[in-house]
N, C-alpha and C positions, 0 to 999 in steps of 0.2 A: 816406359812409354805408357802414358795413360790412354785408355780408350774412351771416346766420347759416348755418352748415353745414346741409345738408338733413337731417342725422341728429340734430340737437339736439332738435327738437320731438317726433319719435317716441320718442326715448329718454327725454326728460323725462315724456312721458305714461306710458310703461311703468313708469318709477320710481315715479311717483305711484300708479298703480294697484296694483302689487305692494307698495309701501311701506304703502299703506292696509291691505291685507290682512295684512302682517307686523305692523303695530302692533295691529291688532284681535286677532290670535292671541296676541301677547305680553301684552296686557292681559286676556285671558280673555273678551273679548266676541264672539269669533268662534264661532258655533255652526253645525254642518252637520248634525247628526243629528235634531234636533227633540226629543231626549230631555231630560227635566228631571231634575235631581238630586233625589233623594228622601232626605231625612235624617229622623232621629227628630225629631219636634216639627213637621215640615212637614205641615200638615193636607191630607188628601186626601178627596175624595168618591168614591163608587163609580163615578161616571162618569169619573173620572181614571185608573182602572186600565187599563193598556195592556198589550199583549202581550209587550213587551220587559222589563216589570217582573218582578222576582222576588217570591216570596211574602214574603221579609223585608222588601222595600222597601214592599210593600202593607200589611203588618202595621204598620210604623213610621208610615206615612202615616195609616192608618185608626185607630190606637190600639187595635188588636186583638192578642191573642196569635197568634203563628205557628200554633200548634197548632190554634186554632179555624179558621184559614183552610184548613189542610191537611185538616181534617175536613170542610170544605165542598166540597173538591175531589172527594172520593169515590174517592181512589186507594187501591190496595192498600197495607197497612202497609209503610213503608220505601221505597216507590217514589218518593215526592216528599219533598224537604226544602225548607227555607227558601230555599236558593239556586237552586231551580228556577224558571225563567221560565214565564210563563203560556203562551207559545208552544210550549214544550217539553212541557207538560202535556197539550196536545192529542194528541200522539203516544203518551203513556203511558196516558192514561185514555180509552177509547173513548167517544165521545158528549160529551166535555167542550166547553163553549162558554163563552167569556168573558162573553157577554151574559147567559146563564143564571146563571153564577157571580156576576156583579154583582147580579142580583136576589136571590140567596140571601144575599149579604153585606148588602145593604140591609135585608132582612128580619131578619137577626141584630142589626144595628145598631139597628133600631127596637125590638127586644125588650130591648136592653141598658138597664140603669138609667141615668138621666141624672144626672150628677154634676159 
């Protein structure tokens, strides 16, 4: 009976471990950030708005014009664009809160005609 080299099993374990990670990354199923991809047509609710999202992403998910969202932010003209993330707005607009913004967006959506 032949005895396996003492390095075979640890090497096999490492290959299986890192191989699984490599295959997951190659197939696109490896996610580490927790961020979801927001594209036009992907419906979002106001509770889905996160600090890392941009106004463009929020507008696409909510089905609202970006200009309406910028108006709800309350920023000085030209200070905020669609590419601005919510977390960056907090530094631009004193007193901005994403929780308060969500409430304002929900109120705007409730007033919008259903179609």
